[in-house]
C-alpha positions in Angstrom: 28.8 -60.0 113.0 30.6 -60.0 109.5 30.6 -57.8 106.3 28.6 -60.4 104.4 25.5 -60.2 106.7 24.8 -56.6 107.3 22.3 -55.7 110.0 18.7 -56.0 109.5 18.1 -52.1 109.9 20.6 -51.3 107.1 18.8 -53.8 104.7 15.5 -52.2 105.3 16.6 -48.8 104.8 18.4 -49.7 101.4 15.2 -51.4 100.4 13.0 -48.2 101.2 15.4 -46.2 99.5 15.3 -48.5 96.2 11.6 -48.3 96.5 11.4 -44.7 96.7 13.8 -44.3 93.7 11.5 -46.8 91.8 8.5 -44.7 92.5 10.2 -41.5 91.6 11.3 -42.9 88.4 8.0 -44.2 87.7 6.2 -40.7 88.4 9.1 -38.9 86.2 8.3 -41.4 83.4 4.6 -40.8 83.6 5.1 -37.0 83.7 7.4 -37.3 80.7 4.8 -39.4 78.9 2.1 -36.6 79.6 4.3 -33.8 78.7 5.4 -35.5 75.4 1.5 -36.2 74.5 0.7 -32.4 75.4 3.5 -31.1 73.5 2.6 -33.3 70.4 -1.0 -32.3 70.9 -0.3 -28.5 71.1 2.1 -28.9 68.1 -0.4 -30.7 66.0 -3.2 -28.2 67.0 -0.8 -25.2 65.9 -0.4 -27.0 62.6 -4.0 -27.5 62.2 -4.7 -23.7 62.8 -2.0 -22.8 60.4 -3.2 -25.0 57.9 -6.7 -23.9 58.2 -5.7 -20.2 58.1 -3.8 -21.0 55.0 -6.8 -22.5 53.4 -9.2 -19.4 54.6 -6.6 -17.0 53.1 -6.3 -18.9 49.9 -10.0 -19.2 49.6 -10.4 -15.5 50.2 -7.7 -14.7 47.6 -9.2 -17.0 45.1 -12.9 -15.4 45.5 -11.5 -11.7 45.5 -8.9 -12.1 42.8 -10.0 -14.6 40.6 -13.8 -15.7 40.9 -15.3 -12.0 41.5 -13.4 -10.2 38.7 -13.8 -13.2 36.2 -17.5 -13.3 37.1 -17.9 -9.6 36.5 -15.8 -9.9 33.3 -18.0 -12.7 31.9 -21.2 -10.7 32.9 -20.1 -7.5 31.3 -18.5 -8.7 28.2 -20.9 -11.4 27.6 -24.2 -9.7 28.3 -23.9 -5.9 29.0 -21.0 -4.6 26.8 -22.2 -2.6 23.9 -21.2 -3.5 20.5 -18.9 -1.0 18.9 -18.4 -0.3 15.1 -15.2 0.9 13.8 -14.9 3.0 10.4 -11.4 3.6 8.9 -10.5 6.1 6.0 -7.4 7.2 4.6 -6.5 10.8 3.9 -3.8 12.5 2.0 -2.8 16.3 2.0 -2.0 17.1 -1.4 -0.5 20.5 -2.8 -2.0 22.5 -5.4 0.4 22.0 -8.3 -1.3 24.4 -10.6 0.0 27.3 -8.5 3.5 27.3 -10.1 2.3 29.1 -13.2 1.0 31.9 -10.9 3.3 32.1 -8.1 6.5 31.3 -9.8 7.7 28.5 -7.2 4.8 28.2 -5.0 5.1 24.4 -5.7 8.4 24.1 -3.9 7.0 25.9 -1.0 3.9 23.7 -1.0 5.9 20.4 -1.0 7.8 21.8 2.2 4.4 22.7 3.8 2.4 19.6 3.1 4.5 17.7 5.6 3.7 20.3 8.2 0.1 20.2 7.4 -0.1 16.6 7.4 1.0 16.4 11.0 -1.3 19.3 12.0 -4.3 17.5 10.5 -3.3 14.1 12.2 -3.1 16.0 15.7 -6.4 17.7 14.9 -8.3 14.4 14.1 -7.7 13.1 17.8 -7.3 16.5 19.5 -9.6 18.8 21.9 -10.3 21.0 19.1 -12.3 18.6 17.1 -13.9 17.1 20.2 -15.3 20.4 21.1 -16.7 21.0 17.6 -18.2 17.4 17.5 -19.7 18.2 21.1 -21.2 21.6 19.9 -22.8 19.8 16.9 -24.4 17.6 19.4 -22.5 14.3 18.3 -21.5 13.2 21.7 -24.9 13.6 23.3 -26.8 11.7 20.4 -24.1 8.7 20.0 -21.6 8.5 22.9 -23.5 9.6 26.0 -25.3 6.8 27.9 -28.8 7.7 28.9 -30.1 8.2 32.3 -31.9 5.1 33.8 -35.7 5.9 33.3 -38.6 4.0 32.0 -38.8 6.4 29.0 -35.1 5.8 28.0 -35.8 2.0 28.2 -39.0 2.2 26.0 -37.4 4.2 23.3 -35.4 1.2 22.1 -32.6 3.3 20.6 -29.0 2.1 20.6 -27.1 3.5 23.6 -23.6 2.5 25.1 -23.5 0.9 28.3 -22.4 3.2 31.1 -18.7 1.7 31.1 -17.9 2.1 27.5 -20.1 5.5 27.1 -19.6 9.1 28.0 -21.2 10.3 31.2 -23.9 13.0 30.6 -22.1 15.3 33.1 -18.8 14.8 31.5 -16.7 18.1 31.2 -14.9 19.4 28.2 -11.6 17.8 29.6 -13.4 14.5 29.9 -15.0 14.7 26.4 -11.4 15.4 25.1 -9.9 12.4 26.8 -12.9 10.3 25.9 -12.4 11.1 22.1 -8.8 10.2 22.1 -10.0 6.8 23.1 -12.6 6.5 20.6 -10.5 8.0 17.5 -6.9 7.1 16.4 -4.8 8.9 13.5 -1.6 7.7 12.3 0.7 8.8 9.6 2.1 6.1 7.1 5.7 7.7 6.7 6.4 5.8 3.4 3.5 7.5 1.6 2.3 10.4 3.6 -1.2 9.0 4.1 -3.1 9.5 7.3 -5.0 6.3 8.6 -8.0 7.6 10.6 -10.2 5.3 12.5 -13.2 6.1 14.7 -15.3 4.0 16.8 -19.0 4.3 17.8 -21.8 2.3 19.1 -23.8 2.1 15.7 -22.5 1.6 12.1 -24.5 4.8 11.0 -23.0 6.9 13.9 -19.4 5.7 13.2 -20.0 6.8 9.6 -21.5 10.1 10.6 -18.5 10.8 12.9 -16.2 9.9 10.2 -17.6 12.2 7.7 -18.0 15.1 10.2 -14.4 14.7 11.3 -13.1 14.6 7.7 -15.2 17.8 6.9 -13.6 19.4 9.9 -10.2 18.7 9.1 -10.6 20.0 5.4 -12.1 23.2 7.0 -9.1 23.3 9.2 -6.7 23.0 6.2 -8.7 25.6 4.3 -8.4 28.1 7.0 -4.7 27.3 7.3 -4.4 28.2 3.6 -6.3 31.3 4.0 -4.4 32.7 6.9 -1.0 31.8 5.5 -1.9 33.6 2.2 -3.6 36.5 3.9 -0.5 37.2 5.9 1.6 36.8 2.8 -0.6 39.3 0.9 -0.3 41.7 3.8 3.5 41.5 3.8 3.6 42.1 0.2 1.4 44.8 0.0 3.5 46.5 2.9 6.7 46.0 0.8 4.8 47.4 -2.2 3.8 50.6 0.0 7.3 51.0 0.9 8.6 50.7 -2.5 5.8 53.2 -3.7 7.1 55.6 -1.1 10.7 55.2 -2.3 10.0 55.9 -5.8 7.8 59.1 -5.1 10.8 60.5 -3.0 13.3 59.6 -5.8 11.1 61.1 -8.5 10.5 64.3 -6.2 14.2 64.6 -5.7 14.8 64.6 -9.5 12.0 67.1 -10.0 13.4 69.4 -7.3 17.1 69.1 -8.8 16.0 69.9 -12.3 13.9 72.9 -10.8 17.0 74.2 -9.1 19.6 73.8 -11.9 17.1 74.7 -14.6 18.1 71.8 -16.6 16.2 69.0 -17.8 18.7 66.9 -19.5 22.2 67.7 -18.1 24.1 65.2 -20.4 22.7 67.0 -23.5 23.7 70.4 -22.2 27.0 69.0 -21.4 27.3 67.7 -25.1 26.2 71.2 -26.2 28.8 73.0 -24.0 31.4 70.8 -25.3 30.5 71.5 -29.0 30.4 75.2 -28.3 33.8 75.0 -26.7 35.2 73.3 -29.6 33.8 75.8 -32.0 35.1 78.8 -30.0 38.4 77.3 -29.9 38.6 76.9 -33.8 37.2 80.5 -34.1 39.9 81.8 -31.8 42.6 79.8 -33.7 41.4 81.7 -37.1 41.5 85.0 -35.6 44.9 84.6 -34.0 46.2 83.5 -37.5 44.7 86.5 -39.0 46.0 88.8 -36.5 49.6 87.3 -36.8 49.3 87.7 -40.8 48.0 91.5 -40.3 50.5 92.3 -37.5 53.3 92.2 -39.9 51.7 94.6 -42.5 49.7 96.8 -40.5 50.8 99.3 -37.4 49.9 98.2 -33.9 47.4 101.3 -33.9 45.7 100.1 -36.7 41.8 99.7 -36.5 41.8 96.2 -38.0 44.5 94.9 -35.5 42.7 96.5 -32.6 39.3 95.1 -33.8 40.9 91.6 -34.1 42.5 91.9 -30.7 39.1 92.7 -29.1 37.4 89.5 -30.8 40.3 87.3 -29.6 39.9 88.6 -25.8 36.3 88.1 -26.1 36.6 84.5 -27.5 39.2 83.9 -24.8 36.9 84.9 -22.0 34.0 82.9 -23.5 36.1 79.8 -23.8 37.2 80.3 -20.2 33.7 80.4 -19.2 32.7 77.3 -20.9 35.6 75.6 -19.5 34.8 76.7 -15.9 31.3 75.4 -16.5 32.5 72.2 -17.7 35.1 71.7 -15.0 34.6 70.9 -11.0 37.4 72.6 -8.8 38.0 71.3 -5.4 35.7 73.0 -3.0 33.6 74.6 -5.6 30.9 72.3 -5.8 27.6 73.8 -6.9 24.6 73.9 -9.2 26.4 76.3 -11.6 29.1 73.7 -13.0 28.1 71.2 -15.6 30.2 68.6 -14.0 28.4 69.1 -10.6 25.2 69.0 -12.1 26.1 65.8 -14.0 27.4 64.0 -10.5 24.1 65.2 -8.8 21.8 64.1 -11.8 23.7 60.8 -12.0 23.1 60.1 -8.2 19.5 61.0 -8.5 19.1 58.8 -11.6 20.6 55.7 -10.0 18.4 56.1 -6.7 15.1 56.7 -9.1 16.1 53.7 -11.4 16.7 51.3 -8.2 13.2 52.6 -6.6 11.6 52.2 -9.9 12.9 48.4 -10.3 12.0 47.9 -6.6 8.7 49.0 -7.4 8.0 46.8 -10.4 9.1 43.8 -8.4 7.0 44.5 -5.4 4.0 45.0 -7.8 4.5 42.1 -9.7 5.1 40.0 -6.1 1.8 41.7 -4.7 -0.1 40.6 -7.9 1.1 37.2 -7.7 0.4 36.7 -4.1 -3.0 38.3 -4.4 -4.0 35.7 -7.3 -2.5 32.9 -5.2 -4.5 33.9 -2.2 -7.8 33.5 -3.9 -6.9 29.8 -4.5 -6.2 26.9 -2.2 -2.6 25.8 -1.8 -3.3 22.3 -0.5 -6.3 19.9 -0.4 -7.4 17.0 1.8 -8.0 14.1 -0.5 -9.9 11.0 0.5 -7.9 8.1 -0.7 -10.1 5.4 1.1 -13.6 6.8 1.8 -15.4 5.7 4.7 -17.8 3.2 4.8 -20.4 1.8 7.3 -19.2 -1.4 8.5 -21.5 -4.5 8.4 -20.7 -6.0 11.8 -19.3 -4.7 15.3 -15.6 -5.5 15.7 -15.3 -4.1 19.2 -15.2 -5.3 22.0 -13.2 -8.6 21.3 -15.3 -10.4 24.1 -13.4 -13.7 24.1 -10.0 -12.0 24.2 -11.0 -9.8 27.1 -12.6 -12.7 29.1 -9.6 -14.7 28.6 -7.3 -11.9 29.3 -9.0 -11.2 32.6 -8.7 -15.0 33.6 -4.9 -15.1 32.9 -4.3 -12.1 34.7 -6.3 -12.9 37.8 -4.9 -16.5 37.9 -1.4 -14.8 37.7 -2.2 -12.2 40.5 -3.6 -14.8 42.8 -0.5 -17.0 42.7 1.6 -13.9 43.0 -0.3 -12.6 46.0 -0.2 -16.1 47.5 3.4 -16.6 46.9 4.3 -13.3 48.5 2.2 -14.1 51.8 3.9 -17.4 52.0 7.4 -15.8 51.7 6.4 -13.1 54.5 5.1 -16.0 56.7 8.1 -17.9 56.4 10.4 -14.7 56.9 8.5 -14.1 60.3 8.5 -17.7 61.6 
């Protein structure tokens, strides 16, 4: 037996082995084809599920963000939104320039105060104080509150705001103040100092009424501010006058007491008299001394004439010394007895009395000017452009609001959709 002709058994074994290998390969290929088809099927199913969920999410977002809000917007602004009428007026706070002749400078003060009063009036027109006043006058109940849903309210046929734009009947004072800030605006044109005041209401006559009531309230506020300011100024000037009167009375009483204590009415005149008297006494003394000298050479020392002259000379010297003592003020000898002391005290008292009198005169003049000014108004609220009833409603801008809602909703839709897509990619 050779290598080219193997035994029969080995040949059969090899054939069987090849057959088994072929069957295994066939089975493996079949399993592989099934696995591939299942994998492809599962992958396609997942893609279909994902695409379907994306379509559902997109549809839900489209309905929730675009369709429903725009349907509500079109329904409200197209059929239910109440017309709003706008009234605009221009106001100017003007100082009373006629006060200058009375107050002697109140014009300058008014020019300074007018800016502050303009700002105060502007804040008042949109503030809670005016809202409270209008509420007390029943303006909000008649013109801004929407009625309760009832058959009687529907039968009245009156113009009422819708529940969205109107004011709730149960609104608190804070709610009314916030609502008034939305219905009224006030701005200052800085170049001319004019207040531009606009007010909205749900009827033309209602808007005009609210504007007139607001202007009247602002004018009352300005008048009250003027009265309060000048009342305070009058009280202060009266207090100054009272103090000046007290000082004048004290000075006059001190002068009277000094005159009573010294027994002098006009100390300067008395000083002049004393000076004249002293001069005359010295002249007389000089004449007697000359006579004494001329007689002493002729008569004896015991002569009656010389003794008489000697007594007269001594008497004059005593009188002159007394007059000089009255006129001079020695150190440490201040008293009412000396003329110089009386002059010094009277001079101080007169200076104090003159100052008190000047202060009293000035305080009296100031009080009279302030009292006269207080009886007048220092500023007025002029109506530059009077309010007029509008011919047609200018609010709300229905087309603009509808278009705005549409643009915003579409932008929001694509923004949310893009965000969801980005999150899904990040989690994949």
